[in-house]
N, C-alpha and C positions, 0 to 999 in steps of 0.2 A: 232611044225614045220608046215609051209605051205607046203603041199606035193603034188603038181601037176607039177613036174619038166618038163614034156614033153610040157607043155603049159606055162612055166616060172611062174608057180604058179598063173596063172590068176584066178580071183575071180569068183566063182559060188555060187549059194545058198548053195550047199553042203559044200564048203570050209568055208564059213562064219559060217554056223551052227556048223561045227566041231571046229572052232576057239572059238566061244562063249562057247561051251560045255567044251573045254579044260580050258578056263579061269575060268569057274564055278567050275570045278573039282579042279583046283589049289587053289581057294579060300576055298573050303570045306576042302581040305587037309591041310590048314594052310601054304601053301608055302610062303616063304619070298621073293623069287626071281623067276620071270618068264622070260625065255630067248626066244624071238620070232625070229625064223630064217626061211629061205626059202630053200627048197631042190634044188640041182642042180645049174644052172648057174645064177639064179636071185633070188632076194628076193620075188618080186611080181610085175608082169607086168600090174596090174590093172584089170579092168573088162574084162571078157572073152566075147568079142562081137561076137565071132564065134558061141556061144551057145544062142544068144539072139534072137531067131526066134520069140518069143512071146513078145518081148520088155519088158522083165522082169526088165531091169535096170531102167525103168521109173515107176515102180510100187511102191506104198507106202510100201508094205510088204518087198520088197527087200531093200529099203532104211532103213526101221526100223531095219532090221537085221544088216546092217552096223553100224547104230547108236548104236546098242547094244554092239558092240565091244568097242566103245568109252566109253559107260556107264560102262562096266565091268572094263576096265583098269583104268578109273579114280576113281572108287569107291572101288576097291579091295585094301587091305592093302599091298599086295606084290608090290615090285618094278618091273616094266616091262621094260626089256632091249631089244631093237631091234638090231640085228646084221645083217647088210645089205651088200649084194654083188650084183653086176649087177644092173638090173633095179628095181627101187622102184617107180612105176608110178601110177597115179590115186589113186585107193583104197589102193594100196601098200604104197604110200606116206602118205595116211591118217593114216594107221596103225603106221607108223614111227612117225608122228607128235603127235599121241595120247600117245606114249610110254613115260616113265619117263626118260630114257637115251638111247642114240643112238651111236652105233659103226658102222663105215662105212669102207668097203674096198675101196682102192684107185680107183677101177674101178666102184664104185657105181654111178648110174645116177638117179636123182630125177626129177619129173615133174608132172604136172597136165594137161593131154590132153583132159579132159572132154569137155570143151567149144568148142574145135575144132571139136568134133564129135557130137555136139548137146546135150550133157549131162550136168549135174551139179554135183558139189562135195558134199560129205556127210562127216560123221565122225567128225563134229564140225570144219572142216577146216576153214570156214569163220570166226570163232572166234579165233582158235588157231594160224593159220598162221598170221592173222592180229596182234595178240598179240606179236608174235615173231619178225616179220619183219616190221610192220607198214602197214597202209592201202595202200599207194602208191605201195610199193614193192609187197604186196599181190595181188593187182589188176593186176600188171604186170605179175606175175607168173600164175595167173588163166586165164587171158584174152588172153595172147599170147601163153601159153603152153610151155614157155621157160624151157629148161632142165638145171639142175645144176649138176656139178661134185661134188665129195665128198668134195674137199677143199673149193669150193665156198659155199656149204651148211654149212660147219663148220663155215666159216667166217660170215654167216648170223645168226648163232646161232641155226641152225637146227640139227646139229650133234655135239656130244661131242668129239669123238676120230676118227681119220683117220689112218688106218694101211694098210699094204700090205695085199693082199687077203689071202696069206697063214698064216698070223698072226691073222686073224679074230677070230678064235676059241680060241686061247691061250689068246688073249686080253680079250675076253668075260669071259673066265674062271677066269682070274686074277681079273677082276672087281667084278664078283660074289663073289669070296672069300673075297675081301676087304669089300664088303657090309655085308656079313655074319658075319664078325668079329666085326661089329658095333652093338650097342644095338638095338634090333628089334623094340621096341616101339618108340624110338626116330626117327628111320628111317621112320617108318610109319607116325608119326605125322608131320615130315618135309614135306613128300610128300603131305599129306592132306592139310597142311597149304598153301603150294605154289599153289596147284591146286585151293583152295578156293579163293586165292587172284585174280584169273582171274575175279571173279564176285563181291567180297566183297568191300565195302567202306573201307577206311583206318581205321576208328573207329571200324568197325566190325572185321577187321583183327587184330587190337591191342587186342581186347577182345578174339579172337580165340587164339592168341599167349599166352595170359595169362593163359587161361584154359589148353592149351597144356603143358605149363611149370609146372603147378600144378600137372597134371597127370604124367608127366615124372619124376618129382622130387620125387614122392612117390613110384616109381617103384623099384623093387629089383635090376635091372640093374644099376640104378642111384646110389644106395647105394654101389654096388660093384665098380662102376667107381670112386666114391669119395674115397673109401678105397684104391684102387690101386694108385690113384693120390697122396694121403697123404703118402703112403708107399714109392713111388718113389721119393718124394720131401722132405722127412724128413731130418732134420738137424743133 
């Protein structure tokens, strides 16, 4: 959980370090699902410019710490789900785009204000946002700082589910349970294949899918799945 509610979970070096540490801990513990939430009224209002007396947001070290969040989420076997309420701006929106699945409360607001305050985006946004919405729409969102409501973000393919705010936790719990009921290896392979497709050629992707099918087919989960299917479809 992003836990600076008094500042709408605005990003500092400490918050980013704690998030990276939490993701590393989840990976070490073999977590299958990671639920990323924000304490209080907002998910994350972006970079905390009030603490930027030393212009830390323009430093390579600060940027690398944010890039590490993307690296961790994209490389870990666990499925990372963002549950978003209130503001998800700047770096907060970056965390959302990096996630595997996104649930948004109806009051959620998304946007990239960086250009308007003389900064630049991180977290792989120039790759991910362009992949999701196309270069023209990506430029519009980044250059103008346009804000999106939850329904518009869903229509653009940036959000999976939109629910009322008081249903956010129950919806997240339901999705977590659904994913935990599915074969762990197959879920991880699907995540990795889709993420790899951001960069791979079609031929490379075909080869990756073949290797994943061979791995999955030989797993105990696949054997149990086939046995259950045959049992339920016996004549």
